[in-house]
C-alpha positions in Angstrom: -69.5 -72.6 22.0 -67.9 -69.2 21.6 -68.4 -67.0 24.6 -69.6 -64.1 22.4 -72.3 -66.3 20.9 -73.4 -67.5 24.3 -73.8 -63.9 25.5 -75.9 -62.9 22.5 -78.3 -65.8 23.3 -78.3 -64.9 27.0 -79.1 -61.3 26.1 -82.0 -62.3 23.9 -83.3 -64.7 26.5 -83.2 -61.9 29.1 -85.1 -59.5 27.0 -87.6 -62.0 25.7 -88.3 -64.1 28.8 -86.9 -62.0 31.7 -84.9 -63.0 34.7 -87.9 -64.3 36.7 -88.9 -66.9 34.1 -85.2 -67.9 33.6 -84.8 -68.4 37.4 -87.9 -70.7 37.3 -86.2 -72.6 34.4 -83.1 -73.0 36.5 -85.1 -74.5 39.3 -86.8 -76.8 36.8 -83.5 -77.9 35.4 -82.1 -78.5 38.9 -85.1 -80.7 39.6 -84.5 -82.7 36.5 -80.9 -83.2 37.5 -82.0 -84.5 40.9 -84.4 -86.9 39.2 -81.6 -88.2 36.9 -79.3 -88.7 39.9 -82.0 -90.6 41.8 -82.5 -92.8 38.8 -78.8 -93.5 38.6 -78.7 -94.4 42.3 -81.8 -96.7 41.9 -80.9 -98.4 38.6 -77.1 -97.8 38.1 -77.4 -98.3 34.3 -75.2 -96.6 31.6 -78.1 -94.7 30.2 -78.8 -93.0 33.5 -75.3 -91.5 33.3 -76.2 -90.1 29.9 -79.3 -88.5 31.5 -77.1 -87.0 34.2 -74.7 -85.6 31.6 -77.6 -84.0 29.7 -79.1 -82.5 32.9 -75.6 -81.2 34.0 -75.4 -79.4 30.6 -78.8 -77.9 31.1 -78.1 -76.7 34.6 -74.7 -75.3 33.6 -76.3 -73.3 30.8 -79.0 -72.0 33.1 -76.4 -71.1 35.7 -74.3 -69.3 33.1 -77.4 -67.4 31.9 -78.4 -66.4 35.5 -74.8 -65.2 36.2 -75.0 -63.1 33.0 -78.4 -61.7 33.8 -77.5 -60.8 37.4 -74.1 -59.6 36.3 -72.2 -61.9 38.6 -68.5 -61.9 37.8 -66.5 -65.1 37.2 -63.9 -63.8 39.6 -66.4 -63.5 42.4 -67.6 -67.1 41.9 -64.0 -68.4 41.5 -63.0 -66.7 44.8 -65.9 -68.4 46.6 -65.0 -71.7 45.0 -61.4 -71.4 46.2 -62.6 -70.6 49.7 -64.9 -73.7 49.8 -62.2 -75.9 48.3 -59.7 -74.7 50.9 -62.3 -75.4 53.7 -63.0 -78.9 52.3 -59.3 -79.6 52.1 -58.8 -78.6 55.7 -61.7 -80.8 56.8 -60.3 -83.7 54.9 -56.9 -83.3 56.6 -58.6 -83.2 60.0 -60.6 -86.3 59.2 -57.5 -88.1 58.1 -55.7 -87.2 61.3 -58.7 -88.4 63.4 -58.9 -91.7 61.4 -55.2 -92.4 62.1 -55.7 -92.1 65.8 
């Protein structure tokens, strides 16, 4: 979906529902993703993967909406992601060294 169109929808959602309700919706969508993941772990059927895909889409939209509402810049998030990936990479390197000993 075009970024411009998304921002129009996010702006309308903010003015109509407000940030508090949308934060509650994010929590609800996160809960639904957790349930879908638990169903996958329990049943391991193809349809549970479809449920996970749908819930990831819902969570992604809500996260994007919250980032828009709270004016969180992509660059700030990307910087934090890079830091976390770097930390994880270092941990993996350390674990690999320990496993070889």
